N, C-alpha and C positions, 0 to 999 in steps of 0.2 A: 719434751717427750721424756717420760720417766725411763729409768734404767731397765725396769722390768718389761716395758713395752718394746724396747729395742732388741731384746734377746729372742732368738727363735725358739719356739717351743717344739721339742722333738716329739715324734710320735712314739707312744709307749705301748708295748704289748701288755695284755692283761696279766696281772700278777698270778703266778702259779699255773698259767695256761700257756698254750702255744701261740706264737704271734700269727696273725692272719697271713694267709699264703701270699697275698699281694705284697706285704712288707718283705717277706723272705725273697720274693722274686725281684723286687727292686734292689735289694741288697746284693743279690747274686749278679745283677746287671751292672753294678757299680754306681747306680744312681743315688742310693743311700748307703750309709755304713751302719752296721750294727755295733752297739757298744753296751757292754754289760756294766751295770753299776749296782753293786749289792746283789740282790736277787732279781732285779728288774733289768729288762733288755730295752734299750732305746734305739730307735732308728732315726738317723740324722741325715737330712737332705744336704749334702755337701755344697752343691751349687748355691742353694738359698743361704746356707750358713755363711759361705764366703762372701756373698753379695751383701748381706746384712753386717758382717763383721768388718768388711773392707771399705 
């Protein structure tokens, strides 16, 4: 399996726009975390990330 295939792909909000409400809701519930990288905001599912990374 390639290195790229093992990395989780975060959900990205549209550039220059607001993220969908469901992403904000999940981040507010602690299911996902939001992380700003440059001008873009990424929403990362912590449980899935930890499962794939661990």
